[in-house]
N, C-alpha and C positions, 0 to 999 in steps of 0.2 A: 502493498499498499505507499500508495505518497500522498502526504498533505500538505498544502501552505495556505499560507497565510499573508495579508496582504491589507495596509492600511493604502488605501485607496485615494482618501483625501476627494471625494465626494463619486458616487457611482457615474452620474451624467458625463460629467467630465473626463472621466476615463473610460467611458464608451466611444465617448470621440478619440479618446487618443488610442485607439486600437486593442482596448483591454480586452473586449470577446476575440479576437483573433490571438493575441496571448494565452488567453485562457481554451481555446481550442487545438492551440498546439501543444498546450503544457499536459491537458487532461488527466487533471490531478484525481483520485479518489474521492479527495472533498476537500474544497476550498472554504477558507473562511477569512471574509472583508469587515474592513472596521470602516469609520466616517463613511456612510452610504450619503448622508447627507440629504434625501429625499425620502419624501413621502412612496408607499408600495404603489399607487400609479400612477406615480412620474419614474417609476425606474422602466426604462429599455425593456419591452416586449420580447425582444430577442434574447435578454438576462434573465427572467423572470422565467422563459420556455428554453432554457436550453437541452437541444438534444441526450437523451442519456442521464440524462440530473434529474433529482428534486432539488426544487428552490425555495429557500426560506428567510423572509426578509422582517427585519425588526426596527423600523423607523422612531425616530425620536418623536415625541407630540409639537415640540417645537420642530418649526420647518426649517430646513437647511441645516439640520446640525445633526451630528453624532450620528448612532444609528448602525446597524450591522446586518450582514448577510452572512447566508452558508449554501453553499452547493454539493449533493452528495450522488454518486453513482447508486448507492442503494439506501432506499427509504428506509427509515430511522424508527424503530418500536415504538417513540414519544417522543414528545419536541416541547420543550419549555422556553418561555422569554421571559428572563429577569431571575430575580431572588424573589419574587413574593412582595416586595415590598416598595409600593408607588416611589418613595422618595428617588430608586436609584432606577426602577424599571421604565420610569417616564423617558428615559434618557435612552431608551432602546440599544442599551450597551451590552448585551447579552442573550445569547442563543446558544440550546444544551440542546444535544443530540442524544440520547439512548438507541445504543447498538446492544449484540448480545454480547461482544467481546471487550465492549469499553464503552464509557461516555464520554463525550467529544466536547468540549465547550469555547466556543467564539466571544471573545471578550475586548471590547475597547474599554479599560480601563479610564478613569478621568483625568483630564490634564488639571496642574494645581492652578492654571489659571495665573491671569496677569497678577503681579507682585503678590502671589501666593494665594490670592486670596480665596482659591479652593481646594487648597491644600488637606484642610479638617474634611471637606466632601469627602475628597480623594481619599483618605485615610478610611473613612469612615464605610465605603463600598468597599476597600481591599478588605475590611473587616467579615464583611456581610456577604462575599464571596467566600473568605475564608470559611465560614462559620457554614456555609452553604454545601461546599465542597467535602469539609468534613465527615459532614453526614452518611456521605456514599464513600467512605474507609472500607477498603476491602474490596473495593471496585478497581478494575484499570482506569485510571481518569487521563485523559488529554488534555491539557489547558494552551491554547493558543491566543496568540491577540498580541495587540498596543497596549502593554503597560505602562506606557509614559515613566518610567524609570529607570534609568541604567543602574545594572545590579552595582557594579566594582568599577575603581579607580580604570581598569583595561577595556571599561565598554562604553569610553568616549574617550572624544581624541582632547578634553580640555577640560581636567577633572577638578583642578583646583581653582581653575577662574570661575568653575558653577558648582560651588558646593552649599549657594545661598540661594541659585534657583531650583525653584522645583524641577522634577526628573531626576536630581541628585542630591538633595536634602537630606539630611542624616535620618530622619522620621520616616521619610519614602523607603528609603534601604535597609533601615533595620526592620521593616515590616517585609522586603521580600527575603531578608535574615530568617525572620520567623517562617515565612511562608516555604523556606526549603527546609528548615528544620523538624517540619509536621511531613515531612518523607516525599519533598515534590523535588522533580530533578531538571536544571535546567537541559534538555538536549546539548545545545549547542556545543558547551563546555565539556560534554564528555568526548566529544572527537577534534576542537581544535583550542588548544590554549592560548594560541599567541593575541596581541593586542591588533589595533586597524582594519577590525572588523565589525561595520556598522552597519543600521536599516535605516538611519534618517537624515538628513542632513536639512539645513538651514536652505529656504532657496533664496530669500532675500539677500544674502550674502555670497551664494554660489559656490554652499561651501561643500558640496559634493565633488565639485571638479578640483578642490583642495581635498577631497576627504577629510575634512573635516566634521565630524558626526558623531553619532548618538546608535549605541542598541538600545532601541525600545521594544522590539518586537520581539517574541520568543515561542518556542515551545517549551511546554514543562509536561515531565509525565509523573505518576506515581513509581515509588520505587520500585513495586511488585511486576511493573509493565517495563523498566529501566532494560532488560537481557531483550525484549523485544525489538527497539530503536537499534536499527541497523547504518542509520546515516542522520544527521541532521545541518542544512548548511542556510546560506544568505542568498539571494540570486539577486547580487549587486550593479548587477550589467542590464536590470531591468528597470526601465524608466516609466514613465506617465503617474507620478507622483511624490510627495516628499520622503516620502518610505520607498522601501526594495521591498518585494517578497523574501519570504524565509519558511522552513519548510525539513520535516521529519520523512524517513524513509521507514516503516513498522514491517518487520518480520509476520505478517498475520491474515489470513484469508479471508476475503470483505466478500 
């Protein structure tokens, strides 16, 4: 199985930039995207009805904001949108697919906002997610998406300059430490130990050309499922957003 995740920074804009062509060339078993920025009726029909896929869209109530979507070659047994808390679910940040062999989370975690104004909300969302996923303990868990936090200094180009900025605040990174301590594994770091690998670059400063980036997009799996992960990667040559896709290869029949 090949699973991909991508913050596409607007599904309508991505569609115009060739997102569907890329999708059909890749043909992943599951694709999760974040920051859809569209209501259901605004999503191009060609993306709702991709041949060979079941599609699931969770828009935010606020127009042009947040939202997530998932495409899967196999119909899940159950789909849930959010954690059951209106405070978090109104922003369309979570889609959970239940399959026979694993539970798949596609999540667009909140940004801390200008002047760190939403950091508290972000941390509360983190905790709501952790409380939810911990209730599934014992199942094979896959969590993908834009966490909006670089975990370690190695995960961004300029750590010292960003210790007071959301995305690299001590309290944000401490939550990821806590998440990992509960038995969830950063798949990319199972295979790649060096720096310089990023999934997000600021467009205003042309940071991508200089590779001054952040690794904000992750695939985590529960410890009991790690042995099935055969590869984890960043597709940093794929353009079309300020993020690039990330993915994993899992040895499991689907």
